[in-house]
N, C-alpha and C positions, 0 to 999 in steps of 0.2 A: 665236391665238397658235401659232406653229410652235415646238416644242421639238426641238432636235438634240442627241442624246446622244452624245458622243464618248469615246473610251476614256480619254484621258489630256489634261493641260493643253496639251501641245503640239500635239494634234489639234484642240484648241479653238480655239487661235491661229490654225492653218493655215485651218480652216473658215471662221472669222469674217473672216479677211484675204481670202479668196476671195470672199465677199460684198461685201465693201468694193470689192475690185477690180472686181467686176462693175459696180457703180455708177460707178466712176471711169472705166471704158472707155466706158460707154454715155453717160455725161453728164459731160465733163471740167471743166465749170463748176459742178459740184456744190457744195452747201453741207452741211458736216458739223460735228456737234456731238461734241466730244471729252471723253472722260472720262480723268481721271489717275490713278485708282486702279491698284493693283499688277497686277490681272488683265489689263487691256487692254495691258499694256507688251509682252508677247511677240507680240501681234497686231501692234503698230505696227513690231516689228522684222521680221515678215513682210512687212508692206506696202512697207518700205523697203529690202528685199532686192533686190539689183541683179538677181536672176534673175527678179524679176517685170517689171522695166522699167516701172514705173508713173509716169506724168507728173501730179504734183499741182500744176503751176504754174497752172493756172486754177482750182484749187478754192479755195474760202473756208472757213475753220474757226472755230469759236465753242468757247471754253472752257466746261465745264459748271459749274465751281464754283472757290472759292478760299478759303483760310483768311484770316480778317480779321486783320490786323496784319503779315502777311509781305509783304516785297517781292519782286518776280519774280526776284530773285537767290538768295533763301533755298534752300538744298538740298531742303527739304521742301515748298516752295512747288508748288501745281499748275501755274502758269505754267513754272517751271524744269522740272519733269518733262515737260510736254508739248513744250517746245521741245527739250530735250535727247533724247527718245525718239522723237519724231516730226517736229515742224514744221521744225526745221532740217535733219534728215536728208532730209526730203522736198522741201526746197527751196521751201517756201510763203512768198510774199513778206510782209513786214510789214504791207502794205496790204490783205492778204487775211487777217490774223490778228487775232482779237478776243478778248481774255481779260480776264476779270474782275479788277480791281485790289485786291488785298489791303490796300493803303493808301489806298483812298477815303475821303474825309473829307466832312465837311458834310452835305449833304441826300442821305442815302443812299437814301430811297425815289425821289428824282428820278434819282440815277444808275442805279438798277436799272431804272426806267420807260426811261431812254435805251438801255440795254443791250437791252431787249425791242425798242426802235425799230430798234435796228441789225439785229437778226435779221429784222425784217419788211422792212427796206429791202433785205436780201439776197435777198429772195424766200422766206424761211422755211427750216426746216432740211429738206434732203431725208433725212438720216440723223442719227440721235442714237445714238452709242455709250455703253453704260452698263456699269459694274460693279455689284456687289451687295454692300452692307455685311451683317454678320453678323445685323444686326437689321432687315434689310428695307429699309435706306434705298437711294435712288437719287440721285446728286448728293449733297447734303447735306440731302435732304428726309428727316428723321428720323421716326420714329413719332410720329404725330399730325398730321403735315402735311396741309393740306388737299388734296384730289386735284385741285383747279383752280387752286392756287397759281402765281404767276409768280415772277419773279426777285426776290429779296429777302435781308435779313439773318435769319440763323437762329442759334439757339443749338445747340450740339453736345451730344448726350445722353452720358451717362456711358460707355455701351457703347462708343460711337465713339471719344471720348477714350481709353479703355483699350486700344483696337485700334491707334490711332495712336501711342500713348504711345512705342513703340521708336524712332520716327524723330525724337524731339524730346528735348531735355534735360528733366528732371522737371519743373522750374518753367516750362517754355515750351510746354507742349501747349495749343494755341488752345482757347478756349471758344466761339468764334463763327465764322461763315463767311458768305460770299455765294454763293448758289445760284440757278441757274435752277429755276423750280418744276415741280411735276408737270404742270401745264397746258402750260407750255412745251414739256416733254419729250414730251407726248401730241400736240402740234402738229406733230411731226417726220412727214415722209410714211413713214418707215421707222425703226424702232427695233432695233437688235441688242444685247442684253445678254449679257455673258459672266460665268460663274461657275465656280469650279473649287475643289476641295478639300473634305474632309468637314466643315470649319467652315461651309460655306455650305450644307449638305444641308438644315437646317431652313428656312433663309429662302427657298431654292429651292422647297421643297414647299409652304409658305404662299403664295409668291407665285404659283405655277401652279394649285394645287389647293384652296387656301382661298379664303374670300370675298374680294371687293374690298373693303379696308379702309383707313382712315387708319392703322391700328396696324401694317400692312405696306405701306408706300409703294409698293413694287415690284409689289404686287397690281394696281396702277392699269393695269399693261400688258395685263391681261385686257381692257380697254375699247378698246384700240388695234386698228385693222383690219390693221396689218401689222407685228406685233412678232414677232421671232425670237430665241428664247432658245438659247444654245449653252452646254452644260455637259460637264462630265466625269462619268464613271461615279461618282466620290466624291460630287459635288455633287448628283448625281441619285439618291443611295441612298434618300431618302426619299419618293420619288414612288410612289404607288400604281398609276398607270398608265404606267409607264416603259416597258413592252413596246409598248403601244398607240402611245406617242409614237415609239418606234423604228419600228414598221410605217407610221405616217404619214409620217414624214420619208421613208423608203425610198421610198414611192409618190410623193412630191412631187418627189424629186430624180430618179427615174426617169422621170418625165413631163416632163422638161426643166428641173428645178431650179427655183429661186427667181428670178423675173424681175427685172431690174434696174428700178429705179424710172423 
């Protein structure tokens, strides 16, 4: 796991966008998993800035998760967030866009298995973009999730529902979601996780320096051969080895940076 500590949230967005840019320029037909949490939005703005002149027309994207019971037009849905902040602005065709359906009905295990099949048919994920929940979740893989899990229906923990409550009416906070699993995430050839702000400091420290544990789902990234964590100084405040991570990152970037996949 490579840890990049940036001074502030905007620098995190710029650094992460540059990493994604390297992949898109090297492999225009790349397959990217998209997270819809608040932290990646600034990175999506960077990626679609005209100054970068990036062409996403050959890229294929998969949504990481979705609230159960929300249609794709609901302002708080992951689909609406991804379309508004990235997919539509990047000009990614509908035929190359795959998002979980919050209104899926019937045999949900079969629906989730079919989503996994779509990822496989696309050649697997070249890159998975992640945010980080205050309780250490990635996607909607909440504490207690198995580290080998695949796309499935999950219940949302109280801590997640409290965090998400401001974007919903009091009686409308979803209790369940569909999410790609930790096993699916770990199958990506590269993972980039973004975290900013002091509220994420405890989760960041446990993810990077604690044991790999189902209680901290993001700690599963320790098991991945090419995971890059980009955090700001506030989110890095609890890291014991912060200066060592800075030294290592400086060395890696000085010697040619992080190679495109």
